[in-house]
N, C-alpha and C positions, 0 to 999 in steps of 0.2 A: 150436464156441467166438466169441464176439463179440468183439467186439473195435473199441473207439476210435479213430478217427483222427483225429486232427487236420490243420484242411486244411493247416499253414504248420504249419515248423518255422525257428529261425536255424538259419543257418549259420556265425557267429561266434562263437566258444568262448569269445573276452573277455565280450560280451553275456550269452551264456546264462549265465556265472559273477555276474554285476553286473547280472544282472536285467533285459537290456536300453536299461538308461538311463543306462549310462554312456559319455556323451560326453569324447570323446578328439582330439586332433589328428588328422586322416588318417584315420581311423576311422569307425565305425556310425556313426548315424545314430539316438535313438528315434522310435518307431512305435506304433502302434493299429493291430489290426488286427480285423474287426466282421464278422458275418453283419445282413444289411436284407433279407430275402426271399430270392429265387434269386439272389445276389448277396455277395462275398464284397469287403470294402474294407481298405486297407492304407494309411494317410496318415500319413509319411515327414514328422518335421520338418527342415525344412532352411532354416530363414533365412539373408540375405544371400546366399542363392546367387541369381547369372544361370540366369533359366529357361534359355539358350541353352546351358549347359551342362552339362544333366542328359541322361542317357545313359541308358535302359531295355530292360533288354534279360531274355527268356528262354531257355532252354537248356535242354532236355533235365528240362526242370520248374523248373530254378533261376532266381527274379527275384532280375536283379542290377542293384541302383540307382550310380549313380555319379554325383557331381558335385565341381565346383570353387568352394570361397569361395575370393576374395585379399581382401586387404584393398588399400588404396587409401593410396601413400605418395607421402607432397608431400615437394616437395624446405625443408627449414628445421624443421619440426614432430619433435621430439625424442617418441616416444610411453616416458610415467610411467608405464602398467599394461597390460599386452595381456595380457587372459582367451581373449578369443574365437577359438577352435581356426580354421586357414586350412588349405590344400589339399583332400586330394581326401580325397570320403567315403565309400566304401561302405557298402551294406548287402544281405547275399542275405539269399535266403530260399527253402526249398525247399518247392515245391508241392505237393498231395495229389493223387493222381491223380480225385480227387471234380470237379475246376476244370477248368474250358477255358482252356487258355491262349493258345489261338487266338483267341479273343476279347476279350484283356487290352486295357482302356483308359485311362488318365493323362490327368492335367492336375494345376497346377501353380495355388496359389492362393493369397498372403498368408504365405508361405516354408513352406509346409503341399502334398507331391505326394500327391495323393490316384489310388491305381492298385483300378480294380475289376475285379475278374474273376472270371463269370459260373459258377454252377455247371452239371455238364455234365446233363443233363436222367434218364441214368440214374444219379444220385445223389440227386435231389430224392424229398422225399418225395413219395409217393404214396396213396393211400384205397388201399383191398383192400378187394374185397368179398365177406360173409361171405355163403355162398346157406345154406339151409335146407333138410334133405330130413323126410320123413316115413316113416317106418317102420311100412309095415302087419301089421299083427298076424294070426298066422294062429287062426283059430279051431280047437280041437279037436272 
């Protein structure tokens, strides 16, 4: 039997239920995941986050990203509308066995955390050589 395996699986049931795009205080962040050649990329939206508060870990094929978004409070300012969430943002992804979690790399630019994860060598597509043989026909 052939099985198609996904390299990522969302760990957050709320995000699965709402299609991964729900943004709510203290919870997950929207992401995109794609493959380019022999590397998978995960881009997580973390606007307004101080890069020093971002913590990315991988344990038993679970990638966990945590970040803290704070609001600067100033004396004498009375907020009229407060829609931007603050607090801890957490996102977890279960990584497939075809990804090399030992060689993860991450960068943060313009409010987006990009995690790159190489595909392990044995999981990469490879060309299979096909040999041909000529059968000799016996003459009678």
